[in-house]
N, C-alpha and C positions, 0 to 999 in steps of 0.2 A: 237557372230553371231550365233553359233550353238544353244545356249540357246534360242535365239530369234526364230529360226526356229522350235525348239522343242515346245516352247510355242505356236507358231502359229498352229502347227500340232494338239496339244491337244485342243486348242480353237476350231479348226475345228471339231474335234471328239466330243467335248462337245456340239457344236451347232447342229451337226447331231443327237446325241442321244436325246437331249431335243426336237428337232423338231419332231422326230418320236414318242416320248412319248406324246407330246402335252398335258401337264397337264391342261392347260386352257380349252382345248376341253373336258376334262373329267368332268368339273364342272357341266354342266347340268345333266349328268348321275348320278354323285355323289349326287347332291341335290335331284334328283328324287328318288333315292333308299334309301335316308336317311330322307325323308320328315317327317316321323313319329317318328324319333329318337330325343332324347334330345341333347343338346349341348355337354354334356360330352360323350355321345355315338358317336356323329359325330367325336369328337376329337380322340377317341379311334380307330374308323374305319379308319380315315385318317392316324394314326400312323401305324396300321397293314398293310394297303394298301401300303404305301410308303416303309416300311421295306420288305414286301413280294416281291414287284416289284424289289427292289434293289438286294435282294438275288438271285432272279431268273436270273437277267441280269449278275450278277457276276458269277453265275454258268455257264451261257452260254459262258461267256468270257473264263472261265477256261477249260471247257470240250467240247465246241462246235466243235472245229476242230477235236477232237478225235471221236466225234459222226459222223462227216462227213466221216472220214477215215473208220470207221466201216461199213458204208453203201456204201463205194466206190465212194463217191461224191467229185469231185475236187472243190477246192475253186473257180476256175474260173467259173464253172457251177453254183455254189452257188451264186456267185456275180451276174450273169445274172438273175437267178431265184429270188433272193432277191431283185434285182433292179426293176424287173417287179412288184413284190408285193408292194414295197415301192412307186413306181410310181402310182399305182392304189390308194393307200392310199392318196398320195399327190393330185391326181385329186379329190378325195372325199372331201378333206380339202378345195380345191379351190372352190368347190361347196357348202361349208359350211355344209357338211354331215359327219356323222361318218361312216367310212369304215366298211363293214360287216366282214372284216378280223379282226377287233377289237371287234365289238359288234353287233351281228345280232339282228333283231327284236324278234326272238324266244327266244334268250338268255335274252333279256331285260324283256320279259314277265315272263320267268321262274324265273328270279332274284327277281321279286316282291314278290315271295312266300318264298324266302330264309331268314332264321333267321339271318345269317351272310353273308354280301356281300363284306367284306373287301378283302378276297383273290380271290374269284370268285363271280362276274365277274370284280370287280374293278381292282385288281392287274393283274389278268389273265382272259381274254385276253385284257381288255381295255387298260392297260398301257404296261405291259410286254407281248405283243402279238407277233405274227409272224414277224411283221415289225421291232420292236425294237430288238428282239432276233437276227434276221438276221443281222441287223446293227452292233450289238455288236460282233457277230462272225467274220464278215468281218474285223472290226477294230482290234480284237484280233489277227487275222492272220498277220496284218501289224506290230504288236509288235515284235521287233527284239531281245529282251532280257527280263529277268525277271523284270528289272527296268521299262521298258516301259509297261509291262503287269500290274505291280503294279500301275503305273500312270493311266492306263485305269481304273483300279478298283476304284481309287480315283475319277476319273471323273464320274463314275457310281454312286458312293456314293453321290457326290455333286448333281447329277441329282435327286437322291432319296430325298435329302434334299429339293430340289425345289418342288418335288411332294408333300412332307409333308406340306410345307409352303402354297402351293396353295390350297390344300384340306382343310387344317386347317382354311384358310381364305376364303373358298368357298362362304359362305353366303355374306360377304361384297363385295368380288370381283364380284360375280354374280350381286349384286344389283348395284354396281358402273358402271361396264362395260355394263351390259345388254346383250341381245342376239346379238345385232349388234356389240358391241365392241368385244365380244368373237369371233364372226365370222371373223371380220377384222384381228385380231391377228392370227386366224387359217389359214386364206388365205395367210398371209405373211409367216407363218411357212410352209405351203403347197408348196409355191414357192421354198423355200430353200430345202425342202424335194425332190421336183421334180428334182432339179439340182443334189442333192446327188445320187438319183436313176439313173440318166443318167450316172453319173461318175462311179458308181458301174458296170452298164451294159457295158459301154465302156471298162473298165479295164478287165472285164471278157471276152468280145468278142475278145480283142486283143490277149489274151492268147489262146483262143480256135481256133481263125482264124488269125494266124500270118500275113497273107497277108494283113490284114486290117491296120497293123501298118505302 
């Protein structure tokens, strides 16, 4: 029974992380930034992007709470702030748009002139941006011991594998799904993300304002 509950919890964590990463939503940006690159270069960029995003999220899971303590920010306040950010991202996804918290028009224009786009802006902030980092920090706070923290790290690595797979197959996926198909999946993930954001905010508000409980 307890194993089932643990499995359900990490399935929930995995769904939350993948939803906020939204690798399918990164396909149009990835294809746009690599339109002049060869197939081998695209594969290399996909690998570096996935690895960079994974390492950044693992670093956030390990050190995020210590950073909050350094700035004197409570996890409850961070839940509310992160929840608001994630909710704004979810609303953008529901409208089939890329949130400016992930990738602004100015950043997109600047990226066109960059020789390497794997780390910036693809890994950061498009994938491992404020929303996904906030999500990972909140989930790492919920880890009760080292084993659960390691399990979270494995979830992040599996999400990184999905990023690599999606970007590696960006051309056929983009051709098969088209803009409409990608937007439909993005809207479904946006709905899940909105629910996660509300849950984050509700949990934080209950701690900040006990009378709400």
